[in-house]
A tleap script that builds the chain and sets N, CA, C and O, in Angstrom:
source leaprc.protein.ff14SB
mol = sequence {
  NGLN VAL GLN LEU VAL GLU SER GLY GLY GLY
  LEU VAL GLN PRO GLY GLY SER LEU ARG LEU
  SER CYS ALA ALA SER GLY PHE THR LEU ASP
  ASP TYR ALA ILE GLY TRP PHE ARG GLN ALA
  PRO GLY LYS ALA ARG GLU GLY ILE SER CYS
  ILE SER SER SER GLY ARG LEU THR TYR TYR
  ALA ASP SER VAL LYS GLY ARG PHE ALA ILE
  SER ARG ALA ASN GLY LYS SER THR VAL TYR
  LEU GLN MET SER SER LEU LYS PRO GLU ASP
  THR ALA VAL TYR TYR CYS ALA ARG PRO ARG
  GLY SER SER CYS GLY ALA PHE TRP GLY LEU
  PRO THR THR TYR THR ASN TRP GLY GLN GLY
  THR GLN VAL THR VAL SER CSER
}
set mol.1.N position { -30.061 15.326 4.179 }
set mol.1.CA position { -31.164 15.154 3.156 }
set mol.1.C position { -32.149 14.308 3.292 }
set mol.1.O position { -31.815 13.174 3.636 }
set mol.2.N position { -33.355 14.525 3.115 }
set mol.2.CA position { -34.337 13.967 3.185 }
set mol.2.C position { -34.234 11.940 2.537 }
set mol.2.O position { -33.821 11.580 1.435 }
set mol.3.N position { -34.673 11.171 3.488 }
set mol.3.CA position { -34.541 9.815 3.329 }
set mol.3.C position { -35.521 9.196 3.718 }
set mol.3.O position { -36.085 9.453 4.782 }
set mol.4.N position { -35.818 8.429 3.045 }
set mol.4.CA position { -36.952 7.270 3.460 }
set mol.4.C position { -36.459 5.680 3.182 }
set mol.4.O position { -36.120 5.286 2.066 }
set mol.5.N position { -36.475 4.991 4.168 }
set mol.5.CA position { -35.784 3.637 3.738 }
set mol.5.C position { -37.174 2.432 4.445 }
set mol.5.O position { -37.735 2.294 5.532 }
set mol.6.N position { -37.235 1.813 3.176 }
set mol.6.CA position { -38.234 0.821 3.685 }
set mol.6.C position { -37.890 -0.483 4.092 }
set mol.6.O position { -36.855 -0.827 3.522 }
set mol.7.N position { -38.354 -1.384 4.879 }
set mol.7.CA position { -38.015 -2.343 5.370 }
set mol.7.C position { -39.127 -3.772 5.719 }
set mol.7.O position { -40.337 -3.576 5.834 }
set mol.8.N position { -38.680 -4.809 5.822 }
set mol.8.CA position { -39.732 -5.796 6.519 }
set mol.8.C position { -40.348 -6.752 5.457 }
set mol.8.O position { -41.110 -7.702 5.639 }
set mol.9.N position { -39.720 -6.160 4.070 }
set mol.9.CA position { -40.536 -7.233 3.108 }
set mol.9.C position { -39.982 -8.544 3.134 }
set mol.9.O position { -39.029 -8.860 3.846 }
set mol.10.N position { -40.718 -9.478 2.180 }
set mol.10.CA position { -40.118 -10.725 2.119 }
set mol.10.C position { -41.113 -11.800 1.593 }
set mol.10.O position { -42.165 -11.389 1.102 }
set mol.11.N position { -40.860 -13.246 1.654 }
set mol.11.CA position { -41.329 -14.019 1.212 }
set mol.11.C position { -42.306 -14.625 1.981 }
set mol.11.O position { -41.948 -15.364 2.897 }
set mol.12.N position { -44.169 -14.325 1.633 }
set mol.12.CA position { -44.767 -15.270 2.706 }
set mol.12.C position { -45.578 -15.815 2.165 }
set mol.12.O position { -45.680 -15.562 0.965 }
set mol.13.N position { -46.600 -16.880 2.819 }
set mol.13.CA position { -47.552 -17.538 2.012 }
set mol.13.C position { -48.806 -16.798 1.899 }
set mol.13.O position { -49.061 -15.812 2.590 }
set mol.14.N position { -49.660 -17.339 0.932 }
set mol.14.CA position { -51.303 -16.404 1.047 }
set mol.14.C position { -51.962 -16.787 2.132 }
set mol.14.O position { -52.048 -17.952 2.523 }
set mol.15.N position { -52.484 -15.749 2.691 }
set mol.15.CA position { -52.991 -15.991 4.026 }
set mol.15.C position { -52.237 -15.403 5.176 }
set mol.15.O position { -52.638 -15.387 6.340 }
set mol.16.N position { -50.944 -14.853 4.670 }
set mol.16.CA position { -50.088 -14.733 5.848 }
set mol.16.C position { -49.803 -13.325 6.227 }
set mol.16.O position { -50.500 -12.535 5.590 }
set mol.17.N position { -49.104 -12.855 6.954 }
set mol.17.CA position { -48.878 -11.276 7.131 }
set mol.17.C position { -47.729 -10.733 7.606 }
set mol.17.O position { -47.177 -11.236 8.585 }
set mol.18.N position { -47.185 -9.556 6.926 }
set mol.18.CA position { -46.020 -8.799 7.058 }
set mol.18.C position { -46.549 -7.361 7.684 }
set mol.18.O position { -47.665 -6.841 7.677 }
set mol.19.N position { -45.118 -6.887 8.295 }
set mol.19.CA position { -45.161 -5.490 8.570 }
set mol.19.C position { -44.101 -5.035 7.973 }
set mol.19.O position { -42.974 -5.508 8.121 }
set mol.20.N position { -44.435 -3.956 7.159 }
set mol.20.CA position { -43.462 -2.871 6.530 }
set mol.20.C position { -43.121 -1.900 7.377 }
set mol.20.O position { -43.968 -1.581 8.211 }
set mol.21.N position { -41.796 -1.191 7.371 }
set mol.21.CA position { -41.622 -0.275 8.227 }
set mol.21.C position { -41.028 0.949 7.151 }
set mol.21.O position { -40.484 0.691 6.077 }
set mol.22.N position { -41.194 1.928 7.534 }
set mol.22.CA position { -40.616 3.167 6.665 }
set mol.22.C position { -39.801 4.258 7.809 }
set mol.22.O position { -40.330 5.068 8.570 }
set mol.23.N position { -38.576 4.000 7.651 }
set mol.23.CA position { -37.903 5.221 8.469 }
set mol.23.C position { -37.549 6.143 7.548 }
set mol.23.O position { -37.017 5.982 6.450 }
set mol.24.N position { -38.007 7.434 8.278 }
set mol.24.CA position { -37.560 8.631 7.810 }
set mol.24.C position { -36.617 9.430 8.439 }
set mol.24.O position { -36.562 9.462 9.669 }
set mol.25.N position { -35.772 10.163 7.649 }
set mol.25.CA position { -34.606 10.960 8.210 }
set mol.25.C position { -34.691 12.117 7.414 }
set mol.25.O position { -35.476 12.189 6.468 }
set mol.26.N position { -33.653 13.359 7.858 }
set mol.26.CA position { -33.442 14.691 7.101 }
set mol.26.C position { -34.558 15.554 7.256 }
set mol.26.O position { -34.557 16.651 6.698 }
set mol.27.N position { -35.579 15.147 8.007 }
set mol.27.CA position { -36.691 16.171 8.224 }
set mol.27.C position { -37.702 15.878 9.364 }
set mol.27.O position { -37.516 14.874 10.052 }
set mol.28.N position { -38.672 16.622 9.588 }
set mol.28.CA position { -39.229 16.327 10.923 }
set mol.28.C position { -40.623 15.529 10.202 }
set mol.28.O position { -41.312 16.030 9.314 }
set mol.29.N position { -40.819 14.300 10.765 }
set mol.29.CA position { -41.482 12.926 10.585 }
set mol.29.C position { -43.221 13.787 10.934 }
set mol.29.O position { -44.207 13.637 10.213 }
set mol.30.N position { -43.177 14.508 11.995 }
set mol.30.CA position { -44.511 15.033 12.608 }
set mol.30.C position { -45.118 16.150 11.605 }
set mol.30.O position { -46.270 16.570 11.712 }
set mol.31.N position { -44.446 16.463 10.882 }
set mol.31.CA position { -44.887 17.755 9.872 }
set mol.31.C position { -45.515 17.232 8.547 }
set mol.31.O position { -46.054 17.972 7.724 }
set mol.32.N position { -45.395 15.902 8.425 }
set mol.32.CA position { -45.658 15.475 7.017 }
set mol.32.C position { -46.498 14.127 6.917 }
set mol.32.O position { -46.178 13.072 7.465 }
set mol.33.N position { -47.749 14.359 6.040 }
set mol.33.CA position { -47.979 12.763 5.984 }
set mol.33.C position { -47.295 12.001 5.227 }
set mol.33.O position { -46.429 12.455 4.480 }
set mol.34.N position { -47.589 10.701 5.310 }
set mol.34.CA position { -46.766 9.465 4.527 }
set mol.34.C position { -47.726 8.693 3.645 }
set mol.34.O position { -48.910 8.601 3.968 }
set mol.35.N position { -47.292 8.183 2.630 }
set mol.35.CA position { -48.263 7.353 1.694 }
set mol.35.C position { -47.391 6.214 1.536 }
set mol.35.O position { -46.180 6.319 1.728 }
set mol.36.N position { -47.964 5.083 1.181 }
set mol.36.CA position { -47.474 3.875 0.826 }
set mol.36.C position { -48.133 3.405 -0.491 }
set mol.36.O position { -49.331 3.275 -0.742 }
set mol.37.N position { -46.949 3.162 -1.342 }
set mol.37.CA position { -47.433 2.677 -2.770 }
set mol.37.C position { -46.799 1.064 -3.252 }
set mol.37.O position { -45.758 0.607 -2.779 }
set mol.38.N position { -47.414 0.547 -3.985 }
set mol.38.CA position { -46.738 -0.690 -4.922 }
set mol.38.C position { -46.629 -0.680 -6.145 }
set mol.38.O position { -47.244 0.210 -6.732 }
set mol.39.N position { -46.025 -1.404 -6.747 }
set mol.39.CA position { -45.567 -1.719 -8.187 }
set mol.39.C position { -45.353 -3.230 -8.573 }
set mol.39.O position { -44.358 -3.825 -8.157 }
set mol.40.N position { -46.141 -3.751 -9.244 }
set mol.40.CA position { -45.841 -5.028 -9.591 }
set mol.40.C position { -45.329 -4.775 -11.158 }
set mol.40.O position { -45.462 -3.782 -11.873 }
set mol.41.N position { -44.620 -6.205 -11.440 }
set mol.41.CA position { -44.054 -6.084 -12.689 }
set mol.41.C position { -44.845 -5.746 -13.909 }
set mol.41.O position { -45.859 -6.430 -14.049 }
set mol.42.N position { -44.621 -4.883 -14.783 }
set mol.42.CA position { -45.433 -4.440 -15.773 }
set mol.42.C position { -46.686 -3.788 -15.526 }
set mol.42.O position { -47.637 -3.844 -16.306 }
set mol.43.N position { -46.681 -3.018 -14.170 }
set mol.43.CA position { -48.057 -2.315 -14.078 }
set mol.43.C position { -47.470 -1.167 -13.525 }
set mol.43.O position { -46.346 -1.023 -13.043 }
set mol.44.N position { -48.414 -0.350 -13.667 }
set mol.44.CA position { -48.347 1.291 -12.966 }
set mol.44.C position { -48.102 1.286 -11.309 }
set mol.44.O position { -48.577 0.345 -10.674 }
set mol.45.N position { -47.442 2.221 -10.685 }
set mol.45.CA position { -47.286 2.092 -9.441 }
set mol.45.C position { -48.823 2.490 -8.759 }
set mol.45.O position { -49.482 3.419 -9.227 }
set mol.46.N position { -49.154 1.921 -7.955 }
set mol.46.CA position { -50.711 2.281 -6.972 }
set mol.46.C position { -50.465 2.520 -5.738 }
set mol.46.O position { -49.692 1.868 -5.037 }
set mol.47.N position { -51.163 3.550 -5.373 }
set mol.47.CA position { -51.255 4.055 -4.124 }
set mol.47.C position { -52.462 3.322 -3.375 }
set mol.47.O position { -53.667 3.272 -3.623 }
set mol.48.N position { -51.630 2.746 -2.310 }
set mol.48.CA position { -52.399 1.937 -1.374 }
set mol.48.C position { -53.082 2.155 -0.018 }
set mol.48.O position { -54.052 1.550 0.438 }
set mol.49.N position { -52.289 3.260 0.588 }
set mol.49.CA position { -52.868 4.050 1.855 }
set mol.49.C position { -51.917 5.198 2.232 }
set mol.49.O position { -50.772 5.348 1.805 }
set mol.50.N position { -52.652 6.075 3.202 }
set mol.50.CA position { -51.743 7.221 3.345 }
set mol.50.C position { -52.146 7.492 4.904 }
set mol.50.O position { -53.091 6.898 5.422 }
set mol.51.N position { -51.347 8.438 5.600 }
set mol.51.CA position { -51.745 8.765 7.045 }
set mol.51.C position { -51.159 10.059 7.168 }
set mol.51.O position { -50.034 10.342 6.754 }
set mol.52.N position { -52.040 10.940 7.818 }
set mol.52.CA position { -51.865 12.145 7.959 }
set mol.52.C position { -50.762 12.512 8.594 }
set mol.52.O position { -49.980 11.561 8.609 }
set mol.53.N position { -50.228 13.678 9.257 }
set mol.53.CA position { -49.273 13.741 9.955 }
set mol.53.C position { -49.652 13.481 11.317 }
set mol.53.O position { -48.944 12.952 12.175 }
set mol.54.N position { -50.894 13.921 11.447 }
set mol.54.CA position { -51.067 13.632 13.121 }
set mol.54.C position { -51.485 11.997 13.504 }
set mol.54.O position { -51.537 11.530 14.642 }
set mol.55.N position { -51.714 11.408 12.456 }
set mol.55.CA position { -52.133 10.080 12.285 }
set mol.55.C position { -53.784 9.843 12.431 }
set mol.55.O position { -54.330 8.740 12.417 }
set mol.56.N position { -54.246 10.740 12.530 }
set mol.56.CA position { -55.798 10.602 13.029 }
set mol.56.C position { -56.855 10.493 11.650 }
set mol.56.O position { -58.024 10.106 11.653 }
set mol.57.N position { -56.065 10.949 10.526 }
set mol.57.CA position { -56.564 10.207 9.067 }
set mol.57.C position { -56.115 9.340 8.349 }
set mol.57.O position { -54.953 9.434 7.953 }
set mol.58.N position { -56.691 8.570 8.094 }
set mol.58.CA position { -56.161 7.335 7.268 }
set mol.58.C position { -56.695 7.079 5.994 }
set mol.58.O position { -57.871 7.442 6.010 }
set mol.59.N position { -56.369 6.606 4.858 }
set mol.59.CA position { -56.930 6.207 3.523 }
set mol.59.C position { -56.361 5.232 3.237 }
set mol.59.O position { -55.167 5.109 3.511 }
set mol.60.N position { -57.136 4.170 2.540 }
set mol.60.CA position { -56.878 3.029 1.885 }
set mol.60.C position { -57.545 2.960 0.399 }
set mol.60.O position { -58.577 3.509 0.014 }
set mol.61.N position { -56.654 2.129 -0.312 }
set mol.61.CA position { -57.236 1.585 -1.306 }
set mol.61.C position { -58.379 0.595 -1.521 }
set mol.61.O position { -58.232 -0.401 -0.812 }
set mol.62.N position { -59.289 0.571 -2.155 }
set mol.62.CA position { -60.188 -0.731 -2.121 }
set mol.62.C position { -59.628 -1.980 -2.190 }
set mol.62.O position { -60.083 -3.023 -1.721 }
set mol.63.N position { -58.375 -1.770 -2.950 }
set mol.63.CA position { -57.620 -3.554 -3.087 }
set mol.63.C position { -57.188 -4.070 -1.703 }
set mol.63.O position { -56.996 -5.247 -1.396 }
set mol.64.N position { -57.074 -3.018 -0.951 }
set mol.64.CA position { -56.393 -3.473 0.683 }
set mol.64.C position { -57.215 -3.137 1.893 }
set mol.64.O position { -56.909 -3.434 3.048 }
set mol.65.N position { -58.401 -2.418 1.473 }
set mol.65.CA position { -59.057 -1.944 2.624 }
set mol.65.C position { -59.671 -3.237 3.477 }
set mol.65.O position { -60.265 -4.163 2.925 }
set mol.66.N position { -59.468 -3.165 4.700 }
set mol.66.CA position { -59.724 -4.266 5.851 }
set mol.66.C position { -58.991 -5.085 5.838 }
set mol.66.O position { -59.341 -6.073 6.484 }
set mol.67.N position { -57.621 -5.163 5.139 }
set mol.67.CA position { -56.400 -6.289 5.381 }
set mol.67.C position { -55.429 -5.414 5.797 }
set mol.67.O position { -54.719 -5.805 6.724 }
set mol.68.N position { -55.216 -4.283 5.321 }
set mol.68.CA position { -53.549 -3.533 5.436 }
set mol.68.C position { -53.877 -2.336 6.853 }
set mol.68.O position { -54.940 -1.730 6.988 }
set mol.69.N position { -53.212 -2.273 7.370 }
set mol.69.CA position { -53.379 -1.090 8.378 }
set mol.69.C position { -52.394 -0.142 8.398 }
set mol.69.O position { -51.414 -0.589 8.995 }
set mol.70.N position { -52.231 0.963 8.007 }
set mol.70.CA position { -51.166 2.101 8.412 }
set mol.70.C position { -51.402 2.681 9.619 }
set mol.70.O position { -52.496 2.888 10.145 }
set mol.71.N position { -50.022 3.001 10.140 }
set mol.71.CA position { -49.767 3.813 11.225 }
set mol.71.C position { -48.582 4.651 11.346 }
set mol.71.O position { -47.771 4.756 10.426 }
set mol.72.N position { -48.443 5.367 12.686 }
set mol.72.CA position { -47.063 6.137 12.907 }
set mol.72.C position { -46.705 6.031 13.977 }
set mol.72.O position { -47.506 5.979 14.911 }
set mol.73.N position { -45.142 5.958 14.175 }
set mol.73.CA position { -45.023 6.456 15.473 }
set mol.73.C position { -43.550 7.610 15.347 }
set mol.73.O position { -42.340 7.457 15.181 }
set mol.74.N position { -44.356 8.619 15.511 }
set mol.74.CA position { -43.415 9.992 15.200 }
set mol.74.C position { -42.324 10.056 16.034 }
set mol.74.O position { -41.218 10.388 15.607 }
set mol.75.N position { -42.569 9.713 17.404 }
set mol.75.CA position { -41.290 9.643 18.087 }
set mol.75.C position { -40.315 8.777 17.739 }
set mol.75.O position { -39.219 9.009 18.248 }
set mol.76.N position { -40.396 7.835 17.011 }
set mol.76.CA position { -39.590 6.812 16.262 }
set mol.76.C position { -38.960 6.995 14.729 }
set mol.76.O position { -38.144 6.286 14.142 }
set mol.77.N position { -39.681 8.282 14.275 }
set mol.77.CA position { -39.700 8.620 12.897 }
set mol.77.C position { -40.056 7.494 11.943 }
set mol.77.O position { -39.394 7.413 10.908 }
set mol.78.N position { -41.000 6.636 12.163 }
set mol.78.CA position { -41.111 5.668 11.580 }
set mol.78.C position { -42.897 4.952 11.205 }
set mol.78.O position { -43.530 4.290 12.028 }
set mol.79.N position { -43.224 5.183 10.288 }
set mol.79.CA position { -44.456 4.796 9.882 }
set mol.79.C position { -44.648 3.150 9.348 }
set mol.79.O position { -43.738 2.606 8.721 }
set mol.80.N position { -45.562 2.639 9.577 }
set mol.80.CA position { -45.450 1.357 9.366 }
set mol.80.C position { -46.827 1.041 8.351 }
set mol.80.O position { -47.712 1.875 8.161 }
set mol.81.N position { -46.807 -0.426 7.711 }
set mol.81.CA position { -48.078 -0.927 7.094 }
set mol.81.C position { -47.928 -2.016 7.208 }
set mol.81.O position { -47.040 -2.656 6.643 }
set mol.82.N position { -49.157 -2.671 8.318 }
set mol.82.CA position { -49.572 -3.839 8.752 }
set mol.82.C position { -50.233 -4.511 7.537 }
set mol.82.O position { -51.185 -3.953 6.991 }
set mol.83.N position { -49.802 -5.588 7.133 }
set mol.83.CA position { -50.418 -6.593 5.794 }
set mol.83.C position { -50.815 -7.767 6.446 }
set mol.83.O position { -50.004 -8.551 6.941 }
set mol.84.N position { -52.075 -7.927 6.469 }
set mol.84.CA position { -52.424 -9.184 6.418 }
set mol.84.C position { -53.329 -9.818 5.471 }
set mol.84.O position { -53.634 -9.216 4.441 }
set mol.85.N position { -53.778 -10.955 5.718 }
set mol.85.CA position { -54.728 -11.731 4.800 }
set mol.85.C position { -53.975 -11.600 3.348 }
set mol.85.O position { -54.616 -11.522 2.299 }
set mol.86.N position { -52.923 -11.589 3.390 }
set mol.86.CA position { -52.010 -11.534 2.064 }
set mol.86.C position { -52.633 -12.496 0.728 }
set mol.86.O position { -53.156 -13.584 0.967 }
set mol.87.N position { -52.534 -12.062 -0.437 }
set mol.87.CA position { -52.854 -12.532 -1.575 }
set mol.87.C position { -51.469 -12.614 -2.720 }
set mol.87.O position { -50.477 -11.886 -2.746 }
set mol.88.N position { -51.741 -13.498 -3.403 }
set mol.88.CA position { -50.598 -13.366 -4.657 }
set mol.88.C position { -50.453 -12.187 -5.234 }
set mol.88.O position { -49.392 -11.611 -5.473 }
set mol.89.N position { -51.840 -11.732 -5.521 }
set mol.89.CA position { -51.761 -10.303 -6.235 }
set mol.89.C position { -51.196 -9.163 -5.280 }
set mol.89.O position { -51.249 -8.016 -5.723 }
set mol.90.N position { -50.742 -9.334 -4.207 }
set mol.90.CA position { -50.116 -8.333 -3.299 }
set mol.90.C position { -48.765 -8.231 -3.891 }
set mol.90.O position { -48.105 -7.194 -3.816 }
set mol.91.N position { -48.363 -9.277 -4.464 }
set mol.91.CA position { -46.979 -9.377 -4.688 }
set mol.91.C position { -46.403 -7.938 -5.389 }
set mol.91.O position { -46.964 -7.479 -6.384 }
set mol.92.N position { -45.502 -7.428 -4.918 }
set mol.92.CA position { -45.007 -6.265 -5.780 }
set mol.92.C position { -43.723 -5.414 -4.595 }
set mol.92.O position { -43.666 -5.514 -3.369 }
set mol.93.N position { -42.998 -4.765 -5.357 }
set mol.93.CA position { -42.203 -3.494 -4.578 }
set mol.93.C position { -43.157 -2.457 -3.977 }
set mol.93.O position { -44.097 -1.918 -4.560 }
set mol.94.N position { -42.739 -2.261 -2.662 }
set mol.94.CA position { -43.634 -1.645 -1.691 }
set mol.94.C position { -42.669 -0.281 -1.678 }
set mol.94.O position { -41.457 -0.366 -1.877 }
set mol.95.N position { -43.222 0.754 -1.468 }
set mol.95.CA position { -42.782 2.005 -1.210 }
set mol.95.C position { -43.331 2.794 -0.302 }
set mol.95.O position { -44.549 2.659 -0.177 }
set mol.96.N position { -42.802 3.587 0.380 }
set mol.96.CA position { -43.180 4.570 1.087 }
set mol.96.C position { -42.701 6.102 0.627 }
set mol.96.O position { -41.503 6.248 0.382 }
set mol.97.N position { -43.511 7.142 0.513 }
set mol.97.CA position { -43.198 8.398 0.182 }
set mol.97.C position { -43.784 9.857 0.714 }
set mol.97.O position { -44.930 9.724 1.143 }
set mol.98.N position { -43.405 10.883 0.773 }
set mol.98.CA position { -43.809 11.869 1.470 }
set mol.98.C position { -44.143 12.984 0.423 }
set mol.98.O position { -43.326 13.352 -0.421 }
set mol.99.N position { -45.454 13.511 0.547 }
set mol.99.CA position { -45.848 14.357 -0.116 }
set mol.99.C position { -45.490 15.765 0.371 }
set mol.99.O position { -44.695 15.865 1.305 }
set mol.100.N position { -46.027 16.880 -0.202 }
set mol.100.CA position { -45.597 18.296 0.362 }
set mol.100.C position { -46.037 18.643 1.639 }
set mol.100.O position { -45.496 19.468 2.375 }
set mol.101.N position { -47.099 17.948 1.892 }
set mol.101.CA position { -47.499 18.634 3.227 }
set mol.101.C position { -47.921 17.597 4.190 }
set mol.101.O position { -47.883 16.375 4.047 }
set mol.102.N position { -48.355 18.337 5.260 }
set mol.102.CA position { -49.222 17.340 6.415 }
set mol.102.C position { -50.463 16.306 6.119 }
set mol.102.O position { -50.846 15.324 6.755 }
set mol.103.N position { -50.924 16.885 4.952 }
set mol.103.CA position { -52.455 16.138 4.843 }
set mol.103.C position { -52.202 15.114 3.375 }
set mol.103.O position { -51.413 15.219 2.435 }
set mol.104.N position { -53.058 14.314 3.640 }
set mol.104.CA position { -52.853 13.332 2.600 }
set mol.104.C position { -53.362 13.796 1.027 }
set mol.104.O position { -52.888 13.444 -0.053 }
set mol.105.N position { -54.793 14.950 1.381 }
set mol.105.CA position { -55.025 15.487 0.141 }
set mol.105.C position { -56.129 14.467 -0.506 }
set mol.105.O position { -56.411 13.349 -0.074 }
set mol.106.N position { -56.573 14.994 -1.417 }
set mol.106.CA position { -57.343 14.358 -2.357 }
set mol.106.C position { -56.836 13.378 -3.318 }
set mol.106.O position { -57.319 12.292 -3.641 }
set mol.107.N position { -55.834 13.931 -3.692 }
set mol.107.CA position { -55.198 13.143 -4.599 }
set mol.107.C position { -53.947 12.055 -3.812 }
set mol.107.O position { -52.884 11.899 -4.412 }
set mol.108.N position { -54.114 11.535 -2.819 }
set mol.108.CA position { -53.118 11.046 -2.295 }
set mol.108.C position { -52.575 9.721 -2.804 }
set mol.108.O position { -51.453 9.241 -2.646 }
set mol.109.N position { -53.710 9.206 -3.499 }
set mol.109.CA position { -53.396 7.697 -4.219 }
set mol.109.C position { -52.526 8.193 -5.646 }
set mol.109.O position { -52.184 7.157 -6.217 }
set mol.110.N position { -52.063 9.374 -6.396 }
set mol.110.CA position { -51.338 9.731 -7.200 }
set mol.110.C position { -49.739 9.619 -7.314 }
set mol.110.O position { -49.152 10.541 -6.747 }
set mol.111.N position { -49.264 9.059 -7.680 }
set mol.111.CA position { -47.672 9.255 -7.498 }
set mol.111.C position { -47.105 10.910 -7.419 }
set mol.111.O position { -46.278 11.385 -6.641 }
set mol.112.N position { -47.775 11.494 -8.378 }
set mol.112.CA position { -46.870 12.945 -8.576 }
set mol.112.C position { -47.241 13.872 -7.283 }
set mol.112.O position { -46.657 14.947 -7.150 }
set mol.113.N position { -48.235 13.440 -6.316 }
set mol.113.CA position { -48.464 14.255 -5.184 }
set mol.113.C position { -47.334 14.076 -4.287 }
set mol.113.O position { -47.349 14.650 -3.198 }
set mol.114.N position { -46.243 13.254 -4.669 }
set mol.114.CA position { -45.230 12.882 -3.197 }
set mol.114.C position { -43.729 13.509 -4.206 }
set mol.114.O position { -43.561 13.654 -5.417 }
set mol.115.N position { -42.858 13.751 -3.017 }
set mol.115.CA position { -41.830 14.668 -3.591 }
set mol.115.C position { -40.843 13.775 -3.397 }
set mol.115.O position { -39.910 13.765 -4.199 }
set mol.116.N position { -40.867 12.742 -2.156 }
set mol.116.CA position { -39.612 12.200 -1.861 }
set mol.116.C position { -39.956 10.497 -1.885 }
set mol.116.O position { -41.082 10.156 -1.524 }
set mol.117.N position { -38.955 9.430 -2.320 }
set mol.117.CA position { -39.310 8.166 -2.503 }
set mol.117.C position { -38.311 7.362 -1.684 }
set mol.117.O position { -37.134 7.716 -1.630 }
set mol.118.N position { -38.813 6.165 -0.974 }
set mol.118.CA position { -37.725 5.371 -0.464 }
set mol.118.C position { -37.525 4.331 -1.768 }
set mol.118.O position { -38.117 4.306 -2.847 }
set mol.119.N position { -36.406 3.446 -1.208 }
set mol.119.CA position { -35.843 2.456 -2.670 }
set mol.119.C position { -36.630 1.372 -2.883 }
set mol.119.O position { -36.551 0.626 -3.859 }
set mol.120.N position { -37.745 1.235 -1.552 }
set mol.120.CA position { -38.598 0.043 -1.994 }
set mol.120.C position { -38.102 -1.366 -1.182 }
set mol.120.O position { -36.998 -1.653 -0.720 }
set mol.121.N position { -39.275 -2.061 -1.201 }
set mol.121.CA position { -38.703 -3.501 -0.483 }
set mol.121.C position { -39.884 -4.461 -1.038 }
set mol.121.O position { -41.054 -4.142 -1.248 }
set mol.122.N position { -39.276 -5.704 -1.216 }
set mol.122.CA position { -40.032 -6.607 -2.048 }
set mol.122.C position { -40.790 -7.573 -1.085 }
set mol.122.O position { -40.344 -8.191 -0.118 }
set mol.123.N position { -42.109 -7.541 -1.625 }
set mol.123.CA position { -43.011 -8.439 -0.873 }
set mol.123.C position { -43.556 -9.444 -1.732 }
set mol.123.O position { -44.152 -9.013 -2.719 }
set mol.124.N position { -43.483 -10.839 -1.569 }
set mol.124.CA position { -43.571 -11.844 -2.202 }
set mol.124.C position { -44.758 -12.920 -1.661 }
set mol.124.O position { -44.641 -13.595 -0.638 }
set mol.125.N position { -45.649 -12.932 -2.354 }
set mol.125.CA position { -46.544 -13.866 -1.712 }
set mol.125.C position { -47.038 -15.229 -2.715 }
set mol.125.O position { -47.587 -15.258 -3.816 }
set mol.126.N position { -46.654 -16.122 -1.955 }
set mol.126.CA position { -46.310 -17.261 -2.720 }
set mol.126.C position { -46.377 -18.521 -2.113 }
set mol.126.O position { -45.539 -18.664 -1.223 }
set mol.127.N position { -47.117 -19.486 -2.316 }
set mol.127.CA position { -47.127 -21.000 -1.666 }
set mol.127.C position { -45.764 -21.736 -2.370 }
set mol.127.O position { -45.477 -22.899 -2.090 }
savepdb mol mol.pdb
quit
């Protein structure tokens, strides 16, 4: 069955960096775009980045543009989210998700675009 497993979360000081990983199994990662979302307590799930199946197209929310970078290693069935210059407001549970097809599409930031989700990994930015 389709599985997405996030890892790499943890506690980091403001200004620090983390790299999240999303390991995919049960399907051919090369055929699908992958998105990253986050959800802070009491807030809606927010789409923060998406990468097309080829990796040539990437998208970012304004809140993370210039600080986060999404990439993929199809041979390793893994998608990464490199997070830098972290701020306390980046604190959230981070999820990766698979949409229906190979492209992110115009609605890549909407949770309803995605059919499969990982269990999430907690990122806490605090001094």
